N, CA, C and O atoms as a Maestro MAE file, in Angstrom:
{
 s_m_m2io_version
 :::
 2.0.0
}

f_m_ct {
 s_m_title
 :::
 protein
 m_atom[284] {
  # First column is atom index #
  i_m_mmod_type
  r_m_x_coord
  r_m_y_coord
  r_m_z_coord
  i_m_residue_number
  s_m_chain_name
  s_m_pdb_residue_name
  s_m_pdb_atom_name
  i_m_atomic_number
  :::
  1 25 -19.454 34.939 -8.007 1 A "MET " " N  " 7
  2 3 -19.974 34.521 -6.672 1 A "MET " " CA " 6
  3 2 -21.187 33.961 -6.910 1 A "MET " " C  " 6
  4 15 -22.167 34.367 -7.534 1 A "MET " " O  " 8
  5 25 -20.890 32.640 -6.117 2 A "THR " " N  " 7
  6 3 -22.262 31.624 -6.276 2 A "THR " " CA " 6
  7 2 -23.548 32.488 -5.291 2 A "THR " " C  " 6
  8 15 -23.276 33.495 -4.637 2 A "THR " " O  " 8
  9 25 -24.507 32.068 -5.329 3 A "GLU " " N  " 7
  10 3 -25.733 32.373 -4.362 3 A "GLU " " CA " 6
  11 2 -25.524 32.085 -2.893 3 A "GLU " " C  " 6
  12 15 -26.095 32.742 -2.023 3 A "GLU " " O  " 8
  13 25 -24.615 30.993 -2.609 4 A "GLN " " N  " 7
  14 3 -24.755 30.600 -1.369 4 A "GLN " " CA " 6
  15 2 -23.436 31.398 -0.708 4 A "GLN " " C  " 6
  16 15 -23.273 31.500 0.508 4 A "GLN " " O  " 8
  17 25 -22.515 31.951 -1.722 5 A "MET " " N  " 7
  18 3 -21.671 32.945 -0.819 5 A "MET " " CA " 6
  19 2 -22.129 33.825 -0.562 5 A "MET " " C  " 6
  20 15 -21.927 34.326 0.544 5 A "MET " " O  " 8
  21 25 -22.906 34.367 -1.435 6 A "ILE " " N  " 7
  22 3 -23.741 35.860 -1.079 6 A "ILE " " CA " 6
  23 2 -24.502 35.887 0.082 6 A "ILE " " C  " 6
  24 15 -24.423 36.827 0.873 6 A "ILE " " O  " 8
  25 25 -25.339 34.793 0.274 7 A "LEU " " N  " 7
  26 3 -26.161 34.543 1.310 7 A "LEU " " CA " 6
  27 2 -25.092 34.373 2.868 7 A "LEU " " C  " 6
  28 15 -25.444 34.670 4.010 7 A "LEU " " O  " 8
  29 25 -24.082 33.951 2.544 8 A "GLU " " N  " 7
  30 3 -23.058 33.572 4.048 8 A "GLU " " CA " 6
  31 2 -22.556 34.906 4.116 8 A "GLU " " C  " 6
  32 15 -22.433 35.143 5.318 8 A "GLU " " O  " 8
  33 25 -22.234 35.814 3.511 9 A "THR " " N  " 7
  34 3 -21.700 37.017 3.528 9 A "THR " " CA " 6
  35 2 -22.602 38.318 3.713 9 A "THR " " C  " 6
  36 15 -22.280 39.428 4.138 9 A "THR " " O  " 8
  37 25 -23.347 38.028 3.440 10 A "THR " " N  " 7
  38 3 -24.581 39.221 3.520 10 A "THR " " CA " 6
  39 2 -25.126 39.211 5.172 10 A "THR " " C  " 6
  40 15 -25.738 38.354 5.810 10 A "THR " " O  " 8
  41 25 -24.675 40.396 5.497 11 A "PRO " " N  " 7
  42 3 -25.331 40.751 6.872 11 A "PRO " " CA " 6
  43 2 -26.735 40.531 7.392 11 A "PRO " " C  " 6
  44 15 -27.623 40.771 6.575 11 A "PRO " " O  " 8
  45 25 -27.142 40.082 8.703 12 A "LEU " " N  " 7
  46 3 -28.389 39.638 8.773 12 A "LEU " " CA " 6
  47 2 -29.138 41.368 9.239 12 A "LEU " " C  " 6
  48 15 -28.455 42.312 9.633 12 A "LEU " " O  " 8
  49 25 -30.038 41.383 9.129 13 A "ASN " " N  " 7
  50 3 -30.744 42.994 9.485 13 A "ASN " " CA " 6
  51 2 -32.209 42.753 9.768 13 A "ASN " " C  " 6
  52 15 -32.650 41.628 9.534 13 A "ASN " " O  " 8
  53 25 -33.010 43.687 10.247 14 A "ALA " " N  " 7
  54 3 -34.297 43.904 10.866 14 A "ALA " " CA " 6
  55 2 -35.518 42.599 10.030 14 A "ALA " " C  " 6
  56 15 -36.324 41.911 10.657 14 A "ALA " " O  " 8
  57 25 -35.302 42.580 8.493 15 A "VAL " " N  " 7
  58 3 -36.127 41.849 7.960 15 A "VAL " " CA " 6
  59 2 -36.119 40.301 8.399 15 A "VAL " " C  " 6
  60 15 -37.029 39.485 8.545 15 A "VAL " " O  " 8
  61 25 -34.655 40.223 8.557 16 A "ASP " " N  " 7
  62 3 -34.389 38.356 8.768 16 A "ASP " " CA " 6
  63 2 -34.587 38.132 10.122 16 A "ASP " " C  " 6
  64 15 -34.000 38.749 11.011 16 A "ASP " " O  " 8
  65 25 -35.844 36.791 10.373 17 A "ARG " " N  " 7
  66 3 -36.253 36.638 11.418 17 A "ARG " " CA " 6
  67 2 -36.409 35.034 11.628 17 A "ARG " " C  " 6
  68 15 -36.719 34.208 10.770 17 A "ARG " " O  " 8
  69 25 -36.136 34.833 12.887 18 A "CYS " " N  " 7
  70 3 -35.916 33.615 13.575 18 A "CYS " " CA " 6
  71 2 -37.062 32.405 12.775 18 A "CYS " " C  " 6
  72 15 -38.241 32.718 12.613 18 A "CYS " " O  " 8
  73 25 -36.682 31.433 12.459 19 A "ASP " " N  " 7
  74 3 -37.328 30.615 12.086 19 A "ASP " " CA " 6
  75 2 -38.379 29.896 13.102 19 A "ASP " " C  " 6
  76 15 -39.476 29.404 12.838 19 A "ASP " " O  " 8
  77 25 -37.809 29.976 14.141 20 A "ARG " " N  " 7
  78 3 -38.441 29.140 15.757 20 A "ARG " " CA " 6
  79 2 -39.773 30.049 15.965 20 A "ARG " " C  " 6
  80 15 -40.945 29.679 15.911 20 A "ARG " " O  " 8
  81 25 -39.134 31.643 16.278 21 A "CYS " " N  " 7
  82 3 -40.239 32.391 17.089 21 A "CYS " " CA " 6
  83 2 -40.665 33.599 16.251 21 A "CYS " " C  " 6
  84 15 -41.574 34.331 16.643 21 A "CYS " " O  " 8
  85 25 -39.975 33.828 15.028 22 A "GLY " " N  " 7
  86 3 -40.193 35.140 14.490 22 A "GLY " " CA " 6
  87 2 -39.447 36.571 15.016 22 A "GLY " " C  " 6
  88 15 -39.604 37.658 14.462 22 A "GLY " " O  " 8
  89 25 -38.720 36.362 16.043 23 A "ALA " " N  " 7
  90 3 -37.901 37.518 16.717 23 A "ALA " " CA " 6
  91 2 -36.661 37.698 15.621 23 A "ALA " " C  " 6
  92 15 -36.111 36.728 15.100 23 A "ALA " " O  " 8
  93 25 -36.315 39.032 15.358 24 A "GLN " " N  " 7
  94 3 -35.028 39.496 14.771 24 A "GLN " " CA " 6
  95 2 -34.044 38.003 14.913 24 A "GLN " " C  " 6
  96 15 -33.903 37.244 15.871 24 A "GLN " " O  " 8
  97 25 -33.470 37.974 13.549 25 A "ALA " " N  " 7
  98 3 -32.673 36.774 13.407 25 A "ALA " " CA " 6
  99 2 -30.909 37.486 13.625 25 A "ALA " " C  " 6
  100 15 -30.383 38.439 13.050 25 A "ALA " " O  " 8
  101 25 -30.476 36.738 14.477 26 A "TYR " " N  " 7
  102 3 -28.877 37.113 14.302 26 A "TYR " " CA " 6
  103 2 -27.917 36.311 14.062 26 A "TYR " " C  " 6
  104 15 -26.721 36.579 14.169 26 A "TYR " " O  " 8
  105 25 -28.553 34.941 13.612 27 A "VAL " " N  " 7
  106 3 -27.781 33.627 13.460 27 A "VAL " " CA " 6
  107 2 -28.383 33.055 12.194 27 A "VAL " " C  " 6
  108 15 -29.555 32.703 12.059 27 A "VAL " " O  " 8
  109 25 -27.231 33.001 11.102 28 A "ARG " " N  " 7
  110 3 -27.866 32.057 9.748 28 A "ARG " " CA " 6
  111 2 -27.026 30.770 10.264 28 A "ARG " " C  " 6
  112 15 -25.931 30.811 10.825 28 A "ARG " " O  " 8
  113 25 -27.817 29.576 9.936 29 A "ALA " " N  " 7
  114 3 -27.036 28.095 9.759 29 A "ALA " " CA " 6
  115 2 -27.189 27.723 8.486 29 A "ALA " " C  " 6
  116 15 -28.315 27.607 8.003 29 A "ALA " " O  " 8
  117 25 -26.167 27.509 7.843 30 A "THR " " N  " 7
  118 3 -26.070 26.775 6.308 30 A "THR " " CA " 6
  119 2 -26.098 25.551 6.292 30 A "THR " " C  " 6
  120 15 -25.048 24.953 6.530 30 A "THR " " O  " 8
  121 25 -26.970 25.018 6.087 31 A "LEU " " N  " 7
  122 3 -26.890 23.493 6.342 31 A "LEU " " CA " 6
  123 2 -26.177 22.742 5.097 31 A "LEU " " C  " 6
  124 15 -26.043 23.134 3.938 31 A "LEU " " O  " 8
  125 25 -25.790 21.617 5.670 32 A "LEU " " N  " 7
  126 3 -24.966 20.536 4.728 32 A "LEU " " CA " 6
  127 2 -25.959 20.374 3.751 32 A "LEU " " C  " 6
  128 15 -25.562 20.451 2.588 32 A "LEU " " O  " 8
  129 25 -27.115 20.174 3.930 33 A "SER " " N  " 7
  130 3 -28.042 19.709 3.116 33 A "SER " " CA " 6
  131 2 -28.336 20.903 1.755 33 A "SER " " C  " 6
  132 15 -28.813 20.598 0.662 33 A "SER " " O  " 8
  133 25 -27.973 22.080 2.121 34 A "GLY " " N  " 7
  134 3 -28.021 23.138 1.139 34 A "GLY " " CA " 6
  135 2 -28.958 24.302 1.863 34 A "GLY " " C  " 6
  136 15 -28.812 25.515 1.712 34 A "GLY " " O  " 8
  137 25 -29.755 23.776 2.520 35 A "GLY " " N  " 7
  138 3 -30.733 24.848 3.065 35 A "GLY " " CA " 6
  139 2 -30.107 25.730 4.097 35 A "GLY " " C  " 6
  140 15 -28.933 25.584 4.438 35 A "GLY " " O  " 8
  141 25 -30.936 26.693 4.616 36 A "GLU " " N  " 7
  142 3 -30.326 27.485 5.731 36 A "GLU " " CA " 6
  143 2 -31.622 28.049 6.842 36 A "GLU " " C  " 6
  144 15 -32.803 28.209 6.533 36 A "GLU " " O  " 8
  145 25 -31.090 28.244 7.982 37 A "LEU " " N  " 7
  146 3 -31.857 28.207 9.231 37 A "LEU " " CA " 6
  147 2 -31.389 29.640 9.640 37 A "LEU " " C  " 6
  148 15 -30.292 30.142 9.395 37 A "LEU " " O  " 8
  149 25 -32.681 30.331 10.469 38 A "LEU " " N  " 7
  150 3 -32.424 31.537 10.989 38 A "LEU " " CA " 6
  151 2 -32.715 31.616 12.007 38 A "LEU " " C  " 6
  152 15 -33.848 31.211 12.264 38 A "LEU " " O  " 8
  153 25 -31.853 32.185 13.175 39 A "PHE " " N  " 7
  154 3 -32.157 31.989 14.556 39 A "PHE " " CA " 6
  155 2 -32.221 33.449 15.448 39 A "PHE " " C  " 6
  156 15 -31.362 34.247 15.073 39 A "PHE " " O  " 8
  157 25 -32.852 33.801 16.258 40 A "CYS " " N  " 7
  158 3 -32.380 34.572 17.219 40 A "CYS " " CA " 6
  159 2 -31.755 34.071 18.234 40 A "CYS " " C  " 6
  160 15 -31.865 32.886 18.549 40 A "CYS " " O  " 8
  161 25 -31.020 34.925 18.867 41 A "ALA " " N  " 7
  162 3 -29.951 34.857 19.667 41 A "ALA " " CA " 6
  163 2 -30.444 33.315 20.585 41 A "ALA " " C  " 6
  164 15 -29.912 32.230 20.347 41 A "ALA " " O  " 8
  165 25 -31.414 33.486 21.514 42 A "HIS " " N  " 7
  166 3 -32.186 32.834 22.196 42 A "HIS " " CA " 6
  167 2 -32.053 31.129 21.500 42 A "HIS " " C  " 6
  168 15 -31.541 30.134 22.013 42 A "HIS " " O  " 8
  169 25 -32.688 31.282 20.245 43 A "HIS " " N  " 7
  170 3 -32.891 29.773 20.030 43 A "HIS " " CA " 6
  171 2 -31.655 29.208 19.367 43 A "HIS " " C  " 6
  172 15 -31.439 27.997 19.419 43 A "HIS " " O  " 8
  173 25 -30.904 29.968 18.799 44 A "ALA " " N  " 7
  174 3 -29.563 29.517 18.473 44 A "ALA " " CA " 6
  175 2 -28.615 29.073 19.498 44 A "ALA " " C  " 6
  176 15 -27.695 28.275 19.319 44 A "ALA " " O  " 8
  177 25 -28.983 29.769 20.778 45 A "LYS " " N  " 7
  178 3 -28.108 29.011 21.634 45 A "LYS " " CA " 6
  179 2 -28.726 27.882 22.129 45 A "LYS " " C  " 6
  180 15 -28.000 26.904 22.312 45 A "LYS " " O  " 8
  181 25 -29.870 27.794 22.382 46 A "GLU " " N  " 7
  182 3 -30.739 26.492 22.413 46 A "GLU " " CA " 6
  183 2 -30.274 25.623 21.662 46 A "GLU " " C  " 6
  184 15 -29.790 24.649 22.239 46 A "GLU " " O  " 8
  185 25 -30.245 25.632 20.330 47 A "TYR " " N  " 7
  186 3 -30.058 24.724 19.812 47 A "TYR " " CA " 6
  187 2 -28.833 24.443 18.884 47 A "TYR " " C  " 6
  188 15 -28.912 23.715 17.895 47 A "TYR " " O  " 8
  189 25 -27.633 25.116 19.306 48 A "SER " " N  " 7
  190 3 -26.257 25.158 19.030 48 A "SER " " CA " 6
  191 2 -25.773 23.913 19.109 48 A "SER " " C  " 6
  192 15 -25.147 23.579 18.103 48 A "SER " " O  " 8
  193 25 -25.856 23.018 20.057 49 A "GLU " " N  " 7
  194 3 -25.311 21.428 19.551 49 A "GLU " " CA " 6
  195 2 -25.755 21.127 18.635 49 A "GLU " " C  " 6
  196 15 -24.907 20.940 17.763 49 A "GLU " " O  " 8
  197 25 -26.849 20.944 18.297 50 A "GLY " " N  " 7
  198 3 -27.528 20.089 17.175 50 A "GLY " " CA " 6
  199 2 -27.235 20.732 15.676 50 A "GLY " " C  " 6
  200 15 -27.169 20.062 14.646 50 A "GLY " " O  " 8
  201 25 -27.083 22.077 15.759 51 A "LEU " " N  " 7
  202 3 -26.786 22.884 14.576 51 A "LEU " " CA " 6
  203 2 -25.458 22.496 14.279 51 A "LEU " " C  " 6
  204 15 -25.218 22.302 13.087 51 A "LEU " " O  " 8
  205 25 -24.481 22.329 15.148 52 A "LYS " " N  " 7
  206 3 -22.944 21.977 14.914 52 A "LYS " " CA " 6
  207 2 -23.004 20.721 14.201 52 A "LYS " " C  " 6
  208 15 -22.116 20.482 13.382 52 A "LYS " " O  " 8
  209 25 -23.996 19.830 14.415 53 A "LYS " " N  " 7
  210 3 -23.706 18.508 13.898 53 A "LYS " " CA " 6
  211 2 -24.186 18.337 12.153 53 A "LYS " " C  " 6
  212 15 -23.590 17.586 11.381 53 A "LYS " " O  " 8
  213 25 -25.332 19.169 11.777 54 A "VAL " " N  " 7
  214 3 -26.047 19.432 10.660 54 A "VAL " " CA " 6
  215 2 -25.693 20.701 9.637 54 A "VAL " " C  " 6
  216 15 -26.216 20.739 8.524 54 A "VAL " " O  " 8
  217 25 -24.716 21.802 10.114 55 A "ALA " " N  " 7
  218 3 -24.487 22.910 9.631 55 A "ALA " " CA " 6
  219 2 -23.026 23.091 8.853 55 A "ALA " " C  " 6
  220 15 -22.030 22.699 9.461 55 A "ALA " " O  " 8
  221 25 -22.913 23.494 7.936 56 A "GLN " " N  " 7
  222 3 -21.777 23.781 6.931 56 A "GLN " " CA " 6
  223 2 -21.101 25.144 7.750 56 A "GLN " " C  " 6
  224 15 -19.901 25.269 7.997 56 A "GLN " " O  " 8
  225 25 -21.949 25.918 8.028 57 A "ASP " " N  " 7
  226 3 -21.546 27.096 8.448 57 A "ASP " " CA " 6
  227 2 -22.385 27.726 9.146 57 A "ASP " " C  " 6
  228 15 -23.555 27.782 8.767 57 A "ASP " " O  " 8
  229 25 -21.838 28.540 10.710 58 A "ILE " " N  " 7
  230 3 -22.973 29.056 10.998 58 A "ILE " " CA " 6
  231 2 -22.258 30.725 11.337 58 A "ILE " " C  " 6
  232 15 -21.222 30.863 11.988 58 A "ILE " " O  " 8
  233 25 -22.939 31.720 10.833 59 A "TYR " " N  " 7
  234 3 -22.833 32.962 10.718 59 A "TYR " " CA " 6
  235 2 -23.398 33.512 11.848 59 A "TYR " " C  " 6
  236 15 -24.615 33.351 11.937 59 A "TYR " " O  " 8
  237 25 -22.759 34.221 12.888 60 A "ASP " " N  " 7
  238 3 -23.336 34.649 14.127 60 A "ASP " " CA " 6
  239 2 -22.920 36.116 14.407 60 A "ASP " " C  " 6
  240 15 -21.785 36.512 14.671 60 A "ASP " " O  " 8
  241 25 -24.141 36.900 14.290 61 A "GLU " " N  " 7
  242 3 -23.873 38.458 14.679 61 A "GLU " " CA " 6
  243 2 -24.442 38.667 16.097 61 A "GLU " " C  " 6
  244 15 -24.861 39.814 16.252 61 A "GLU " " O  " 8
  245 25 -24.542 38.033 16.948 62 A "SER " " N  " 7
  246 3 -25.396 38.098 18.133 62 A "SER " " CA " 6
  247 2 -24.552 39.463 19.151 62 A "SER " " C  " 6
  248 15 -25.148 40.223 19.914 62 A "SER " " O  " 8
  249 25 -23.306 39.463 18.920 63 A "GLN " " N  " 7
  250 3 -22.550 40.227 19.360 63 A "GLN " " CA " 6
  251 2 -23.309 41.976 19.158 63 A "GLN " " C  " 6
  252 15 -23.033 42.894 19.930 63 A "GLN " " O  " 8
  253 25 -24.170 42.100 18.092 64 A "LYS " " N  " 7
  254 3 -24.851 42.815 17.979 64 A "LYS " " CA " 6
  255 2 -25.729 43.789 19.209 64 A "LYS " " C  " 6
  256 15 -26.021 44.985 19.251 64 A "LYS " " O  " 8
  257 25 -25.957 42.689 20.100 65 A "LEU " " N  " 7
  258 3 -26.893 42.607 20.787 65 A "LEU " " CA " 6
  259 2 -26.160 43.389 21.945 65 A "LEU " " C  " 6
  260 15 -26.732 44.349 22.463 65 A "LEU " " O  " 8
  261 25 -25.099 43.059 22.297 66 A "VAL " " N  " 7
  262 3 -24.368 43.357 23.583 66 A "VAL " " CA " 6
  263 2 -23.556 44.761 23.229 66 A "VAL " " C  " 6
  264 15 -23.065 45.472 24.106 66 A "VAL " " O  " 8
  265 25 -23.482 45.088 21.629 67 A "GLU " " N  " 7
  266 3 -22.813 46.303 21.293 67 A "GLU " " CA " 6
  267 2 -24.181 47.597 21.500 67 A "GLU " " C  " 6
  268 15 -24.148 48.719 22.006 67 A "GLU " " O  " 8
  269 25 -25.164 46.905 20.929 68 A "SER " " N  " 7
  270 3 -26.228 48.167 21.686 68 A "SER " " CA " 6
  271 2 -26.794 48.331 22.926 68 A "SER " " C  " 6
  272 15 -27.537 49.288 23.142 68 A "SER " " O  " 8
  273 25 -26.499 47.398 23.887 69 A "GLU " " N  " 7
  274 3 -26.795 47.538 25.114 69 A "GLU " " CA " 6
  275 2 -25.447 48.768 25.548 69 A "GLU " " C  " 6
  276 15 -25.785 49.802 26.123 69 A "GLU " " O  " 8
  277 25 -24.582 48.623 25.351 70 A "SER " " N  " 7
  278 3 -23.552 49.531 25.597 70 A "SER " " CA " 6
  279 2 -23.534 50.849 25.340 70 A "SER " " C  " 6
  280 15 -22.758 51.629 25.892 70 A "SER " " O  " 8
  281 25 -24.698 51.286 24.176 71 A "HIS " " N  " 7
  282 3 -24.821 52.634 23.755 71 A "HIS " " CA " 6
  283 2 -25.738 53.396 24.513 71 A "HIS " " C  " 6
  284 15 -25.929 54.581 24.241 71 A "HIS " " O  " 8
  :::
 }
 m_bond[283] {
  # First column is bond index #
  i_m_from
  i_m_to
  i_m_order
  :::
  1 1 2 1
  2 2 3 1
  3 3 4 2
  4 3 5 1
  5 5 6 1
  6 6 7 1
  7 7 8 2
  8 7 9 1
  9 9 10 1
  10 10 11 1
  11 11 12 2
  12 11 13 1
  13 13 14 1
  14 14 15 1
  15 15 16 2
  16 15 17 1
  17 17 18 1
  18 18 19 1
  19 19 20 2
  20 19 21 1
  21 21 22 1
  22 22 23 1
  23 23 24 2
  24 23 25 1
  25 25 26 1
  26 26 27 1
  27 27 28 2
  28 27 29 1
  29 29 30 1
  30 30 31 1
  31 31 32 2
  32 31 33 1
  33 33 34 1
  34 34 35 1
  35 35 36 2
  36 35 37 1
  37 37 38 1
  38 38 39 1
  39 39 40 2
  40 39 41 1
  41 41 42 1
  42 42 43 1
  43 43 44 2
  44 43 45 1
  45 45 46 1
  46 46 47 1
  47 47 48 2
  48 47 49 1
  49 49 50 1
  50 50 51 1
  51 51 52 2
  52 51 53 1
  53 53 54 1
  54 54 55 1
  55 55 56 2
  56 55 57 1
  57 57 58 1
  58 58 59 1
  59 59 60 2
  60 59 61 1
  61 61 62 1
  62 62 63 1
  63 63 64 2
  64 63 65 1
  65 65 66 1
  66 66 67 1
  67 67 68 2
  68 67 69 1
  69 69 70 1
  70 70 71 1
  71 71 72 2
  72 71 73 1
  73 73 74 1
  74 74 75 1
  75 75 76 2
  76 75 77 1
  77 77 78 1
  78 78 79 1
  79 79 80 2
  80 79 81 1
  81 81 82 1
  82 82 83 1
  83 83 84 2
  84 83 85 1
  85 85 86 1
  86 86 87 1
  87 87 88 2
  88 87 89 1
  89 89 90 1
  90 90 91 1
  91 91 92 2
  92 91 93 1
  93 93 94 1
  94 94 95 1
  95 95 96 2
  96 95 97 1
  97 97 98 1
  98 98 99 1
  99 99 100 2
  100 99 101 1
  101 101 102 1
  102 102 103 1
  103 103 104 2
  104 103 105 1
  105 105 106 1
  106 106 107 1
  107 107 108 2
  108 107 109 1
  109 109 110 1
  110 110 111 1
  111 111 112 2
  112 111 113 1
  113 113 114 1
  114 114 115 1
  115 115 116 2
  116 115 117 1
  117 117 118 1
  118 118 119 1
  119 119 120 2
  120 119 121 1
  121 121 122 1
  122 122 123 1
  123 123 124 2
  124 123 125 1
  125 125 126 1
  126 126 127 1
  127 127 128 2
  128 127 129 1
  129 129 130 1
  130 130 131 1
  131 131 132 2
  132 131 133 1
  133 133 134 1
  134 134 135 1
  135 135 136 2
  136 135 137 1
  137 137 138 1
  138 138 139 1
  139 139 140 2
  140 139 141 1
  141 141 142 1
  142 142 143 1
  143 143 144 2
  144 143 145 1
  145 145 146 1
  146 146 147 1
  147 147 148 2
  148 147 149 1
  149 149 150 1
  150 150 151 1
  151 151 152 2
  152 151 153 1
  153 153 154 1
  154 154 155 1
  155 155 156 2
  156 155 157 1
  157 157 158 1
  158 158 159 1
  159 159 160 2
  160 159 161 1
  161 161 162 1
  162 162 163 1
  163 163 164 2
  164 163 165 1
  165 165 166 1
  166 166 167 1
  167 167 168 2
  168 167 169 1
  169 169 170 1
  170 170 171 1
  171 171 172 2
  172 171 173 1
  173 173 174 1
  174 174 175 1
  175 175 176 2
  176 175 177 1
  177 177 178 1
  178 178 179 1
  179 179 180 2
  180 179 181 1
  181 181 182 1
  182 182 183 1
  183 183 184 2
  184 183 185 1
  185 185 186 1
  186 186 187 1
  187 187 188 2
  188 187 189 1
  189 189 190 1
  190 190 191 1
  191 191 192 2
  192 191 193 1
  193 193 194 1
  194 194 195 1
  195 195 196 2
  196 195 197 1
  197 197 198 1
  198 198 199 1
  199 199 200 2
  200 199 201 1
  201 201 202 1
  202 202 203 1
  203 203 204 2
  204 203 205 1
  205 205 206 1
  206 206 207 1
  207 207 208 2
  208 207 209 1
  209 209 210 1
  210 210 211 1
  211 211 212 2
  212 211 213 1
  213 213 214 1
  214 214 215 1
  215 215 216 2
  216 215 217 1
  217 217 218 1
  218 218 219 1
  219 219 220 2
  220 219 221 1
  221 221 222 1
  222 222 223 1
  223 223 224 2
  224 223 225 1
  225 225 226 1
  226 226 227 1
  227 227 228 2
  228 227 229 1
  229 229 230 1
  230 230 231 1
  231 231 232 2
  232 231 233 1
  233 233 234 1
  234 234 235 1
  235 235 236 2
  236 235 237 1
  237 237 238 1
  238 238 239 1
  239 239 240 2
  240 239 241 1
  241 241 242 1
  242 242 243 1
  243 243 244 2
  244 243 245 1
  245 245 246 1
  246 246 247 1
  247 247 248 2
  248 247 249 1
  249 249 250 1
  250 250 251 1
  251 251 252 2
  252 251 253 1
  253 253 254 1
  254 254 255 1
  255 255 256 2
  256 255 257 1
  257 257 258 1
  258 258 259 1
  259 259 260 2
  260 259 261 1
  261 261 262 1
  262 262 263 1
  263 263 264 2
  264 263 265 1
  265 265 266 1
  266 266 267 1
  267 267 268 2
  268 267 269 1
  269 269 270 1
  270 270 271 1
  271 271 272 2
  272 271 273 1
  273 273 274 1
  274 274 275 1
  275 275 276 2
  276 275 277 1
  277 277 278 1
  278 278 279 1
  279 279 280 2
  280 279 281 1
  281 281 282 1
  282 282 283 1
  283 283 284 2
  :::
 }
}
């Protein structure tokens, strides 16, 4: 398994922080250029249109926010 595949399948956790504001990351965008960006749900939504143009894959765990509110 390549390092890229491992990153794409590894769940995000509390250590992963938004590259924009430092909040907990819930979205990982793997870029076509080979890098990756992490975003909180707020910034992922704000930048979603631009990300779609440059991302190879977008791994979104923001549903965890809704799940945690219902408990």
